[in-house]
RODREN-384321 format. One record per residue: x, y, z of N, C-alpha, C, O in turn; residue in three letters. Coordinates in steps of 0.1 Angstrom, whole numbers, plus 5000, padded with zeros to 4 digits. Example, Ala and Ser with C-alpha at 12.3 -4.5 7.8 and 13.67 -1.06 7.14 Angstrom:
BEGIN
513249435078512349555078513249675078514249675085ala512849785071513749895071512950005079513450115080ser
***
This chain:
BEGIN
651135814350651335694343651635714328652535644322met650935814322651235844308652635884306653235854295ala653235964315654536004314655535894314656535894306ala655335794322656135674323656035594309657135554304leu654835584304654735514291655435584280656035524272glu655435714281656135794271657635774272658235764261lys658135774284659535744286659935614281661035594274lys659035514283659335374278659435374263660335314257ile658435434257658435444242659635514237660235464227val660035624243661235704239662435614240663335614231asn662535534251663735454253663735344242664835314237ala662635284239662535184229663035234215663735174208lys662535354212662935424199664435454199665035434189gln664935494210666335524211667135404209668135404202phe666735294216667435164215667435114200668435064195asn666335134193666235094180667235174171667835124162arg667335304174668235394166669635344169670435334159lys670035314181671335274184671635144177672735124172val670735044177670934924171671134944156671934874150glu670235024150670435054135671735114132672335074122leu672235214140673535274138674635164139675535174130asn674535074148675534974150675534884137676534844132ala674334844133674234764121674734824109675434764101glu674534954107675035034096676535034096677135024086ile677135064108678535064109679134924105680134924098lys678534824110679034684106678934664091679834614085leu677734704085677634684071678634764063679234714053leu678934884067679934964061681334904061682034904052arg681634844073682834774075682934654066684034634059lys681934584065681834464056682034504042682734434034glu681334614038681334654024682834704021683334674010leu683434774030684834824028685734704026686534704017arg685534594034686434484033686134404020687134364013glu684934394016684534334003685134413991685734353982leu685034543992685634633982687134613980687634603969trp687834603992689234583991689634453985690634443978gln688834353988689034223982688834223966689634163959cys687834303962687534313948688634393941688934363929leu689234493947690234573941691634503940692434553932leu691834403947693134333947693334263933694334203931lys
***
């Protein structure tokens, strides 16, 4: 049972990392677009 719980915790942490990475990529993209608008 403990092993299953550990797997679930690991999966949740992994999902959180993936979500964070996706958000960071989106933020970077938005920042780049903002920067290009400012430079024009």
